[in-house]
C-alpha positions in Angstrom: -19.2 164.8 142.7 -18.2 163.2 139.4 -19.2 159.6 139.7 -16.7 158.5 137.0 -13.8 159.3 139.3 -14.6 156.9 142.2 -15.7 159.5 144.6 -13.0 162.1 143.8 -14.6 165.5 143.9 -14.1 167.7 140.8 -15.3 171.3 140.5 -17.2 171.3 137.3 -18.2 175.0 137.4 -21.3 175.5 135.3 -23.0 173.0 133.0 -25.1 174.2 130.1 -27.9 172.0 128.7 -28.4 173.0 125.1 -31.6 172.6 123.1 -30.2 170.0 120.9 -30.7 166.4 122.0 -27.5 165.1 123.5 -25.7 163.8 126.6 -25.6 166.0 129.6 -22.8 164.1 131.2 -20.9 160.8 130.8 -22.1 158.2 133.2 -19.5 156.1 135.1 -18.4 152.8 133.6 -20.1 150.8 136.5 -23.3 152.8 136.1 -23.4 153.9 139.7 -23.5 157.5 140.8 -22.3 159.0 144.0 -24.1 158.1 147.1 -24.0 161.6 148.5 -27.3 163.5 147.9 -26.8 166.6 145.9 -29.0 169.3 144.3 -28.5 171.4 141.2 -30.8 174.4 141.0 -31.9 176.3 137.9 -30.2 179.7 137.7 -31.6 181.3 134.6 -35.3 181.4 135.2 -38.0 181.7 137.9 -39.4 178.3 137.3 -37.9 175.9 139.8 -35.8 173.1 138.2 -33.6 170.8 140.1 -31.2 167.9 139.4 -31.3 165.6 142.4 -28.5 163.0 142.8 -29.3 160.5 145.5 -28.6 156.8 146.2 -27.0 156.3 142.8 -30.0 157.9 140.9 -30.2 161.2 139.1 -33.4 163.1 138.7 -34.1 166.3 136.7 -37.1 168.0 138.3 -38.8 170.7 136.1 -42.0 171.8 137.6 -44.0 168.7 138.4 -42.1 166.5 135.8 -39.2 164.3 136.9 -36.6 163.0 134.4 -35.5 159.5 135.0 -31.8 158.4 134.8 -32.2 157.2 131.2 -33.7 160.5 130.2 -30.9 162.2 132.1 -28.5 160.8 129.6 -30.3 161.8 126.5 -32.8 164.6 127.3 -35.2 165.7 124.7 -35.3 169.3 123.5 -38.6 169.9 125.4 -37.0 168.9 128.7 -33.7 170.7 128.1 -35.0 174.2 127.3 -31.6 175.9 127.9 -31.4 174.9 131.5 -28.3 176.3 133.2 -27.2 174.1 136.1 -24.9 175.0 138.9 -23.3 171.9 140.4 -22.9 172.4 144.1 -20.1 170.9 146.1 -20.0 169.7 149.7 -20.6 172.2 152.4 -17.7 173.7 154.2 -18.7 172.0 157.4 -18.6 168.6 155.7 -15.2 169.3 154.1 -13.7 170.5 157.4 -15.1 167.4 159.2 -13.5 165.1 156.6 -10.2 167.0 156.7 -10.0 166.8 160.5 -10.7 163.0 160.3 -7.9 162.7 157.8 -5.5 164.7 160.0 -5.3 167.7 157.6 -5.1 171.1 159.3 -7.2 173.7 157.4 -6.3 177.4 157.5 -8.5 179.8 159.5 -11.7 180.8 157.7 -10.9 184.5 157.8 -7.4 184.1 156.3 -7.1 184.8 152.6 -7.5 181.8 150.4 -4.5 180.9 148.2 -5.1 181.5 144.5 -3.6 179.7 141.6 -1.3 181.7 139.3 -3.2 183.2 136.4 -3.5 181.0 133.4 -2.8 177.8 135.3 -6.4 176.5 135.5 -8.4 179.0 133.4 -8.0 178.3 129.7 -8.9 181.0 127.2 -12.5 181.0 126.1 -13.2 179.0 123.0 -13.7 180.8 119.8 -16.9 180.7 117.9 -15.4 178.8 115.1 -14.4 175.9 117.3 -16.7 172.9 116.8 -15.9 171.2 120.1 -13.9 171.9 123.2 -10.7 169.9 124.2 -12.7 167.9 126.7 -15.1 166.9 124.0 -12.2 165.9 121.7 -10.4 163.8 124.2 -13.4 162.6 126.2 -12.0 163.7 129.6 -10.6 166.8 131.2 -6.9 167.2 131.8 -7.2 167.3 135.6 -9.1 164.1 135.5 -6.3 162.5 133.3 -3.6 163.7 135.7 -5.5 162.3 138.7 -6.0 159.0 136.9 -2.3 158.7 136.2 -1.4 159.4 139.9 -4.0 156.9 141.0 -2.5 154.2 138.8 1.0 155.0 140.1 -0.2 154.9 143.7 -2.0 151.6 143.0 1.2 150.1 141.5 3.3 151.2 144.4 0.8 149.8 146.9 0.7 146.5 145.1 4.5 146.3 145.1 4.7 147.0 148.8 1.9 144.5 149.4 3.9 141.9 147.5 7.0 142.5 149.6 5.0 142.3 152.8 3.5 139.0 151.8 7.0 137.7 151.1 8.0 138.5 154.6 4.9 137.1 156.1 5.3 133.8 154.2 8.7 133.1 155.6 10.9 134.7 152.9 14.1 133.0 154.2 12.6 129.5 153.7 11.1 130.2 150.4 14.3 131.5 148.9 16.8 129.4 150.8 20.3 129.8 149.3 21.8 127.1 147.1 25.4 125.9 147.6 26.8 128.3 145.0 24.3 130.7 143.5 20.8 131.8 144.7 18.3 133.4 142.3 15.0 135.0 143.2 12.7 137.0 141.0 10.7 140.1 141.6 8.4 141.8 139.1 10.8 143.3 136.5 13.9 142.6 138.6 16.3 139.7 138.7 18.8 139.5 141.6 21.6 137.0 141.6 23.6 136.4 144.8 26.9 134.7 144.5 28.2 133.2 147.7 31.9 133.4 148.5 33.8 130.2 148.6 35.5 129.0 151.7 38.9 129.9 150.4 37.8 133.5 149.6 36.3 133.9 153.0 39.6 132.6 154.5 41.6 135.0 152.3 39.6 138.0 153.6 40.1 136.8 157.2 43.9 136.7 156.7 45.6 139.8 157.9 49.2 139.0 156.8 50.9 138.6 153.5 52.1 135.6 151.5 55.2 136.3 149.3 57.6 134.1 147.5 60.8 134.6 145.4 60.8 133.1 141.9 62.6 133.0 138.6 61.2 133.0 135.0 60.6 129.6 133.4 61.1 127.8 136.7 58.9 124.6 137.0 58.8 124.6 140.8 57.9 128.3 140.9 55.0 127.5 138.5 53.8 124.8 140.8 53.8 127.2 143.8 52.0 129.8 141.8 49.3 127.4 140.6 48.7 126.1 144.1 48.1 129.6 145.5 45.8 130.4 142.7 43.7 127.2 143.2 43.4 128.0 146.9 42.3 131.5 146.1 45.1 133.1 148.1 46.5 136.5 147.4 50.3 136.5 147.1 53.2 138.7 146.1 55.6 137.3 143.7 59.2 138.7 143.6 60.8 137.5 140.3 64.5 138.1 140.7 64.9 138.0 136.9 62.7 141.0 136.7 64.1 142.6 139.9 67.7 141.5 139.9 68.7 143.5 142.9 66.3 141.6 145.1 68.5 138.5 144.7 70.8 139.9 147.3 67.9 140.1 149.7 67.0 136.5 149.0 70.5 135.3 149.9 70.4 137.3 153.1 67.1 135.9 154.2 67.6 132.2 153.2 71.4 131.8 152.9 71.2 130.8 149.2 69.7 132.0 145.9 67.6 128.9 145.1 63.9 129.4 144.3 61.1 129.2 145.1 61.2 130.5 148.7 57.9 131.2 150.4 57.4 133.6 153.2 54.4 134.0 155.5 54.8 137.6 156.7 58.4 137.8 157.8 58.8 134.1 158.5 60.4 131.7 156.0 58.2 128.8 155.2 60.4 127.0 152.7 60.2 125.8 149.1 58.0 123.5 147.1 59.0 120.4 149.1 57.8 122.0 152.4 54.6 123.2 150.7 53.8 119.7 149.3 54.6 118.0 152.7 52.3 120.3 154.6 49.6 120.1 151.9 49.6 116.3 151.9 49.4 116.1 155.7 46.3 118.4 155.7 47.8 120.9 158.0 48.3 123.8 155.5 45.2 125.8 156.4 46.0 125.6 160.2 49.6 126.6 159.6 48.5 129.4 157.4 46.2 130.8 160.1 48.9 130.6 162.7 51.5 132.3 160.7 49.6 135.1 159.0 46.7 135.7 161.4 48.3 138.9 162.4 49.2 142.1 160.5 52.3 141.9 158.2 55.3 143.5 160.0 57.6 145.9 158.3 60.5 143.5 158.2 58.6 141.1 155.8 59.8 141.0 152.1 58.5 144.2 150.5 56.2 144.2 147.6 57.7 145.4 144.3 56.8 149.1 143.6 55.7 150.3 140.2 57.9 152.9 138.4 61.2 152.5 140.2 64.1 151.1 138.2 67.1 149.3 139.7 70.2 151.5 139.9 72.7 150.2 137.4 76.1 151.6 136.5 75.7 152.6 132.8 78.9 153.6 131.0 78.5 156.3 128.4 80.0 155.5 125.0 83.6 156.6 124.9 82.8 158.6 121.7 79.8 160.4 123.0 81.7 163.6 123.6 82.7 163.8 119.9 79.1 162.9 118.8 77.7 165.8 120.9 80.1 168.2 119.3 79.2 167.0 115.8 75.5 167.3 116.5 76.0 171.0 117.3 78.6 172.0 114.7 77.6 170.1 111.6 75.4 171.9 109.0 72.5 169.4 108.8 70.2 170.2 105.9 68.3 168.8 102.9 70.4 168.2 99.8 70.0 167.0 96.3 71.7 163.7 95.4 71.0 161.4 92.4 68.0 163.4 91.5 66.5 162.9 94.9 66.1 165.2 97.9 67.9 163.7 100.9 66.7 165.2 104.1 68.7 166.0 107.3 72.1 165.1 106.1 75.7 166.4 106.0 78.7 165.7 103.7 81.6 163.5 104.8 84.1 166.3 104.1 82.2 168.6 106.5 82.4 166.0 109.3 86.2 165.7 108.7 86.7 169.4 108.8 84.9 169.7 112.1 86.9 166.9 113.6 90.2 168.5 112.5 89.3 171.8 114.1 87.9 170.3 117.3 90.5 167.5 117.9 93.5 169.2 116.2 94.2 166.0 114.3 95.2 165.0 110.8 92.7 164.3 108.0 93.4 160.5 107.9 92.8 160.3 111.6 89.5 162.2 111.2 88.4 159.8 108.6 89.1 156.8 110.9 87.1 158.5 113.6 84.2 158.9 111.2 84.3 155.1 110.4 84.3 154.3 114.1 81.2 156.4 114.5 79.5 154.5 111.6 80.4 151.1 113.2 78.8 152.2 116.4 75.7 153.3 114.5 75.8 157.0 115.3 75.9 157.8 111.6 75.0 156.0 108.4 75.3 156.7 104.7 72.0 157.9 103.3 71.9 155.1 100.7 74.0 152.6 102.6 76.7 152.6 99.9 79.8 152.7 102.2 80.8 152.9 105.8 82.4 156.4 105.8 84.4 158.2 103.2 85.8 161.7 102.9 84.5 163.9 100.1 81.0 164.6 98.7 79.3 161.6 100.3 76.2 162.3 102.4 75.5 160.9 105.8 72.9 161.4 108.6 72.6 160.7 112.3 70.6 157.7 113.4 67.9 159.9 115.0 67.4 161.6 111.6 66.6 158.4 109.6 63.3 158.6 107.8 62.1 155.4 109.5 62.5 156.8 113.0 58.9 157.9 113.3 57.7 154.3 112.9 60.0 152.9 115.6 58.2 152.3 118.8 61.3 151.7 120.9 62.5 155.3 120.1 61.5 157.8 122.8 62.9 161.1 121.6 66.7 160.3 121.8 69.1 157.6 120.8 70.5 155.6 123.6 74.1 157.0 123.9 75.2 154.6 126.6 77.8 152.0 125.8 76.0 149.2 123.9 75.6 146.0 126.0 76.2 142.6 124.4 73.3 141.6 122.3 73.2 138.1 123.9 72.8 139.7 127.3 70.0 142.1 126.2 68.2 139.2 124.5 68.4 137.0 127.6 67.0 139.7 129.8 64.2 140.4 127.3 63.3 136.7 127.3 63.2 136.6 131.1 60.9 139.7 131.4 58.5 138.5 128.7 58.4 135.0 130.2 57.5 136.6 133.6 54.7 138.5 131.8 53.3 135.3 130.4 53.4 133.5 133.8 51.3 136.3 135.3 49.0 137.5 132.5 48.5 134.5 130.2 46.0 131.6 130.5 47.4 128.2 131.6 47.6 127.0 127.9 49.2 130.4 126.9 46.6 130.8 124.2 45.0 133.9 125.7 46.6 137.0 127.0 45.4 139.8 129.3 46.7 142.7 127.3 45.2 145.3 129.7 46.9 143.7 132.7 50.2 143.5 130.8 50.1 147.2 129.8 49.6 148.2 133.5 52.3 145.9 134.8 55.7 146.8 136.2 57.2 144.0 134.0 56.0 145.6 130.8 57.2 149.0 131.9 60.7 147.5 132.4 60.4 145.9 129.0 59.8 149.2 127.4 62.9 150.6 129.0 64.9 147.5 128.0 64.1 147.7 124.3 65.8 151.1 124.1 69.1 149.3 124.7 68.6 147.7 121.2 69.3 150.9 119.3 73.0 150.2 118.8 73.6 146.6 119.8 76.0 144.6 117.7 74.0 141.7 116.3 76.9 140.3 114.3 78.5 138.9 117.4 75.6 136.5 118.0 76.0 132.8 117.1 73.4 131.3 114.7 71.4 129.7 117.5 71.5 132.9 119.5 70.5 134.9 116.5 67.5 132.6 115.8 66.3 132.7 119.4 66.9 136.5 119.5 64.7 137.3 116.5 62.0 134.7 117.4 61.7 136.3 120.9 61.8 139.8 119.5 59.0 139.1 117.1 56.7 137.7 119.8 57.5 140.5 122.1 56.9 143.1 119.4 53.4 141.6 118.7 52.4 142.1 122.3 53.7 145.6 122.3 51.9 146.4 119.0 48.6 145.1 120.2 48.9 147.3 123.3 50.2 150.4 121.5 48.4 150.2 118.1 45.4 148.0 118.8 43.8 145.1 117.0 44.0 145.3 113.2 40.7 145.1 111.3 40.8 143.8 107.8 43.5 143.1 105.3 44.9 146.6 104.9 45.2 147.1 108.7 46.9 143.7 109.1 49.4 144.6 106.5 50.1 147.9 108.2 50.3 146.1 111.5 53.0 143.9 110.0 55.0 146.5 108.2 54.6 149.8 110.0 55.3 148.7 113.6 59.1 148.8 113.8 62.0 148.8 116.3 65.5 150.2 115.9 67.8 147.2 116.4 71.5 147.5 115.8 71.2 150.8 113.9 68.5 149.6 111.5 64.7 149.3 111.4 63.0 145.9 111.8 59.3 145.4 111.3 57.3 142.2 112.0 57.4 141.3 108.3 61.1 142.1 108.1 61.9 139.7 110.9 59.7 136.9 109.7 60.5 137.1 105.9 63.8 138.8 105.8 65.7 137.2 108.8 63.9 133.9 109.6 62.9 133.0 106.0 66.3 134.0 104.5 65.0 137.1 102.7 62.0 135.5 100.9 59.0 137.4 99.6 56.0 137.6 101.9 52.7 136.0 100.8 51.0 138.0 98.0 54.0 140.3 97.6 56.5 140.7 94.7 59.2 142.4 96.6 61.8 140.9 99.0 62.2 142.6 102.4 65.9 143.4 101.9 67.3 144.9 98.6 70.6 144.4 97.1 73.4 145.6 99.2 71.3 145.8 102.4 73.6 144.9 105.3 70.8 143.1 107.1 70.9 140.2 104.7 74.1 139.2 106.5 72.0 138.5 109.6 69.4 136.3 107.8 69.3 132.6 108.6 71.7 130.7 106.3 69.2 127.9 105.8 65.4 128.0 105.9 63.8 125.8 108.4 59.9 125.6 108.0 59.6 124.8 111.7 60.2 128.5 112.6 56.6 129.3 111.5 55.3 127.4 114.6 57.4 129.6 116.9 55.8 132.8 115.8 52.6 134.2 117.4 51.0 137.0 115.4 48.4 137.7 118.1 45.5 135.8 116.6 43.6 132.8 117.9 44.6 130.5 115.0 48.3 131.3 115.3 50.7 129.1 117.4 50.8 129.9 121.2 53.1 132.6 122.3 56.4 131.4 123.8 60.0 132.5 124.3 63.0 130.4 123.4 66.4 129.9 124.8 69.5 129.7 122.5 70.7 126.5 124.2 67.6 124.5 123.4 66.1 126.3 120.4 65.8 123.3 118.1 64.1 121.1 120.7 61.8 123.9 121.8 60.7 124.6 118.2 59.9 120.9 117.7 57.8 121.0 120.9 56.0 124.1 119.6 55.2 122.4 116.3 53.8 119.2 118.0 51.7 121.3 120.3 50.3 123.3 117.4 49.3 120.3 115.4 47.9 118.6 118.5 45.6 121.5 119.3 43.9 121.5 116.0 46.4 122.7 113.4 45.9 119.4 111.5 43.0 117.0 111.3 42.4 113.7 109.3 39.1 112.4 107.9 39.5 108.8 106.8 36.0 108.5 105.2 36.6 111.5 103.0 40.3 110.8 102.7 40.9 114.4 103.5 43.7 116.1 105.5 42.8 119.5 107.0 45.8 121.8 107.4 46.4 125.2 108.8 46.4 128.2 106.5 50.0 128.9 107.5 51.1 126.0 105.3 49.1 127.3 102.4 50.6 130.9 102.7 54.1 129.6 102.9 53.8 126.5 100.7 57.2 127.2 99.1 58.8 126.6 102.5 57.2 123.2 103.0 57.3 121.8 99.4 54.7 119.8 97.4 51.6 118.2 98.9 53.1 114.8 99.6 56.3 116.3 100.9 54.2 118.5 103.3 52.4 115.4 104.6 55.6 113.5 105.1 57.2 116.4 106.9 54.2 116.8 109.2 54.4 113.2 110.2 57.5 114.0 112.3 55.5 116.4 114.6 52.1 114.5 115.0 50.8 112.7 118.1 50.5 108.8 117.7 46.8 109.0 116.8 47.0 111.5 114.0 50.3 110.0 112.8 48.7 106.6 112.5 45.7 107.9 110.5 48.0 109.9 108.1 50.3 106.9 107.7 47.4 104.8 106.7 46.3 107.3 104.0 49.8 107.6 102.7 50.4 103.8 102.6 47.3 102.5 100.8 48.3 104.4 97.5 44.9 106.1 97.2 44.4 109.8 96.5 44.6 112.2 99.4 42.7 115.5 99.4 44.3 118.5 101.2 41.9 121.1 102.5 42.8 124.2 104.5 41.1 125.3 107.6 39.5 128.8 108.1 41.8 131.2 109.9 40.5 132.9 113.0 41.8 136.5 112.9 40.3 137.5 116.2 42.9 138.5 118.8 44.0 136.1 121.5 42.6 137.8 124.5 
């Protein structure tokens, strides 16, 4: 019995006591030996020598001399004359008795004993050159270390179970009674937080029916209904008839008119915002809600919108699509040399004329006129934009072969060959879909967007399909206000698409690529974010830190640029960062008033600050980047006065009126994305 292991029996085999003075064995830390009397007899001589371990004392008996416990630890050479000890274990009867008391069944005595695999316990004999064994190096045998680790593990588990038992015995429920909102209790190395469901959430889970309501984009009453349901924590289905135009017919059939909002509890019409406010003010909304949707939603209730199904619309193919398809097959499209440049994927004007004469059996003049019509409809373009269409050795290419096509993210393999819709109608539908996206996936102040939610939404899928209709629209038929609203809305929509498709730009180089390389085909030409902002909205002015204008000489897109630069357009553009103005979409009818509102909101939310003590005005970096658009320092401050709230306007007026110097400092720009 090894006393250092708290009574755990270890087979020590044979112990050899050498002549040199030294320890025979390590004593236990507490100094107590096993209580079980044991004997060790001498095996290498006739003289009787015994080691007696009894009642915590060890005795080495050699002849008529007894070694005390202190001498047992450091025996002298005279008393350790190469004594070979055999440590005996408990008798088989004692072992069987203890096993039966512990409930362990022992095998029959005559059955063969199981043997350990060779090499598992028996280590190779130490070589003569070894100074000390492994046990001497580490101070303990490996089986003893393994048993010690298992004991510590068992002791830890027992302590953990004991702790849990004590918690139960000491009225666990009272000790950790839940707080109104969150309960926290701590175990050793573990923190558990329990969040209790609110009453509205519990009520929502108990409801078996469905709340649905019809709405439109940019409807104030619809926003109020949506906000009320969100505050109550109620799940609802919104059917925006601007996103799903064919559901308007269903709305008229169910309610008798097309006014919104119209709320349904299951299949029953509840009413609009007036009915909701009346019931809410009377305090009977919850009871009415339980009565109307306490049962499962029937099949005749308004159906939820389904992802991936488009409304069936009668699209007319372009009347010249038959000719275009023939030309795509018959024309020799190849790379050619023109003005010391290799022009790819092009054909000569004379080749197109010859194909038309053979195919349509018409004269040469008529074939040239057909070629000009194809150019006006943006099926073909001159490779350098020099002319519309001419017969002879002039080179042209199809729109799908333009070099910029790979950067256009509204091109999905083919050009839209359907009859182009009016640009104003396409722009209006784009505005309605994007406004519906903001109402569902933007924060209340519109400063943060849920880009993941947007990317997975049915509204965004329909937007992606819609922007393909921009390929060949005629932008020249738009009025100045319609054109301004169209490009402002297109810019803000493209930024959302770019963040989802490309990701957040990191650093100056990626931001420049984000602004220049993400493009759309619109009206037969490519438009990037930089092209829209600096070429169209800023009347073809150079971007910040650039020496080149967006549109070169002779570029037809210069005809679409705003005739007069209005600096207020900068506050209608959201580039997807936290320091930019909030994202919004404008209507052509109220574009000027909406832009003024956007500028006031931007300056009110931190775009401009005044410090009277330092006589300093802190302005946004946008004004610094585009300082040529705003004028000199005092002109900038006077211009800003028109868009400030009364408090800031009063402070700035005081600085401007006392004749003293005014310092202008520019705020740090937060480039992190608005999500």
